[in-house]
Phi, psi and omega in degrees: 000141184265174178277004176095356181274346178252154172276131178295163180268138178255122181247129171261125187234114174280119186266005182082179184265011181174272187301139180299332181293351180277356182282125179299148183298321180297322179291323178298320178298318178296320178301318182287335179273339185294146174278326180223145178232115178268131182233116179290146175222131180294140178301132181094345179273141180283329185236149172279121178297324179301320178288326175300327180289348178259011182306133178089352179265133184281099179236134179296115183299336181293341180279342192281138174228109178277138179244126178275127180249134171243106184283069182290134179292344178284112184298329180293324178293315179297318181299318179295321180298312181293327178297316180295318179295317180296322177300316182294317181290320179300323178300317179292317181296319180292338176276004176089008181272137177276131187237131174252141179237118182275145174215142181288141180074229180260142186300330187239023176243103182048054186236149175294338183302320181301321178292319180295316180299316179298317180294323179293323181293333174293320183280326180228086186303327180261035184303122171285123183208157173213137178250126177263126179291151177235171179279125180286160179297324183285328174293319178293321179296314179300318180292317182297330184256003183052049188242101183302131181277346179180132179227148179058236181251026178298138179267126184246130178244128177247123184204155169291149183302129175296169182275342184228155178296327180297317178297314182294319178303316180298318179297318181293318184291340183255008178219157178280321181225136175238124173264116187253117180249167177052050182283312176056225184288354179282353188304323182303306182287335176295314178297320177301319180295316181297322177292318180299322180282352179074026184240003186301326185289340177248026170254170182217158184220141176218140178222134174051055183300124178076005180242164174305136182090013180300140175220125178236132180221118174263101193098126186241015182299326182256006182291132179263119187302315184296332179276335189260331187294152180159182182291150176063046178249142179224137180243129179252118186248126176243123185290324180236151174303147180296134180265132174292141183243000000 
């Protein structure tokens, strides 16, 4: 702990999509050095998934601060939420405390961390910070299923699930591989589209990799949407069957 004359360091730490073993060694060292560790938790969830990803790692529980997130579609509500969180973290940093912020997957890939970091930089322009990369859900899914994410000159598109089948069809037809994130309740019509296009058998699906409720499917032709949909789901779409080289 410092005497308060220095600004504490802000660390963004991607904890991966599940198993504690996915945490980089450099990030683990920062976690153990941090004075405070902020862990996001979805509103309505009993447990922080980010903390579940640290299972088995010896971390002082007194350092932990859980933050409840409500991913409200109203940007003004979200902006106010991040402003309040940044104010709280800035207070700790100005007191010389080093702060770690956990995020599921990779710190800067569709993560709340990016918003928090931007808000902190407004409050502390010379903010000492370091971001540790984490393993994304789609990298973990590809590894768990031995499913190559890109070979040769294949074009790969990573995107949140579009709102309509027409949009998604266009994305698939113009790329070799589509990584589909944030599918949620759209999974039913997405699976219908893949079957209609005749490509479901060479697509793959993963949910809650390495966590309770894990589901891995190589080929999604028989996947039942109501059984598979949920938080932390990723769909890997291949437009053509993989060619042996």
